[in-house]
C-alpha positions in Angstrom: 47.7 -66.6 -25.5 46.6 -65.4 -29.0 44.5 -61.6 -29.3 41.3 -62.2 -30.9 42.0 -59.0 -33.6 38.7 -57.6 -34.6 37.9 -56.6 -38.0 37.2 -52.7 -38.7 34.9 -51.5 -41.4 36.9 -48.6 -43.7 33.3 -46.8 -42.4 34.3 -47.4 -38.8 37.9 -46.4 -39.3 37.2 -43.0 -41.2 34.5 -42.3 -38.1 37.5 -43.2 -35.7 39.9 -41.0 -37.1 37.8 -38.0 -37.4 36.2 -38.3 -34.0 40.5 -38.5 -32.7 40.8 -35.1 -35.1 37.9 -33.5 -33.6 39.3 -33.7 -29.9 42.6 -33.0 -31.5 41.7 -29.6 -33.0 39.3 -29.1 -29.7 42.5 -29.9 -26.9 44.4 -27.3 -29.1 42.5 -24.8 -29.5 41.7 -25.2 -25.4 45.8 -25.3 -25.0 45.5 -28.1 -23.6 48.4 -30.4 -24.1 48.1 -34.0 -24.2 49.5 -34.6 -20.7 46.7 -32.0 -19.6 44.0 -34.2 -21.7 44.6 -37.2 -20.0 45.1 -36.0 -16.4 41.4 -34.4 -16.9 40.3 -37.9 -18.2 42.3 -39.9 -16.4 44.6 -41.9 -19.0 47.9 -41.0 -19.9 49.6 -39.1 -22.7 50.3 -42.2 -24.9 46.1 -42.9 -25.1 45.2 -39.6 -25.6 48.0 -39.9 -28.7 46.7 -43.1 -29.4 42.9 -41.8 -29.5 43.6 -38.7 -31.4 44.5 -41.1 -34.3 42.0 -43.1 -34.4 43.0 -46.1 -33.1 40.1 -48.6 -32.3 41.5 -50.2 -29.2 41.3 -47.2 -27.0 37.7 -47.2 -25.2 34.5 -46.0 -26.0 34.6 -44.9 -22.4 37.2 -43.0 -22.2 37.0 -41.3 -26.6 33.7 -40.2 -25.2 34.7 -38.9 -21.8 38.1 -37.0 -24.2 35.1 -35.5 -26.7 33.3 -34.1 -23.6 36.1 -32.6 -21.9 37.6 -30.9 -24.8 33.2 -30.1 -25.5 32.7 -31.7 -28.2 28.9 -32.4 -27.7 27.9 -36.1 -27.8 24.2 -36.5 -28.7 23.7 -33.2 -27.7 24.9 -30.5 -25.0 22.1 -30.3 -22.6 22.4 -33.2 -19.8 18.3 -33.2 -19.4 17.6 -33.8 -23.3 20.6 -36.4 -23.1 18.8 -38.5 -20.1 15.3 -37.8 -21.7 16.7 -39.7 -24.9 18.3 -42.1 -22.5 14.5 -43.2 -20.7 13.4 -43.5 -24.5 15.0 -46.0 -25.5 15.5 -47.7 -22.1 11.8 -48.1 -22.8 12.2 -49.5 -26.5 14.2 -51.7 -25.2 12.1 -52.9 -22.8 9.1 -53.2 -25.5 11.1 -55.3 -28.1 11.8 -58.8 -28.1 14.8 -60.2 -25.9 16.8 -61.7 -28.9 17.2 -60.0 -31.9 17.1 -63.0 -34.1 13.6 -64.3 -34.5 12.8 -68.5 -35.4 12.4 -69.3 -38.2 8.5 -70.1 -39.4 7.8 -73.0 -41.2 5.3 -72.2 -43.6 2.3 -74.2 -45.0 2.0 -74.1 -48.3 -0.3 -77.4 -48.7 -3.3 -76.4 -49.6 
């Protein structure tokens, strides 16, 4: 069985490492060990270590939960604002075409 390895852009790599370092700094400021944060997030110390290094294999939900636990705001701090944003985006998605790729239209330029 072969593993599919996704290609990660340089920009994504930088963002992941930056977010990992932000989580690490906030964890240390709160006097949490990696084990403490792992227990709060529901993952192992190894996963927290991997997350803090910016490894793209860590699930996005785990990264976001770790950020929230250490106090890093994602899309704001106010749950009401986040809910409002979520609803606004859901409404936008409903009015967009169901597929992101439009059909190629043949132009009749035979005048």
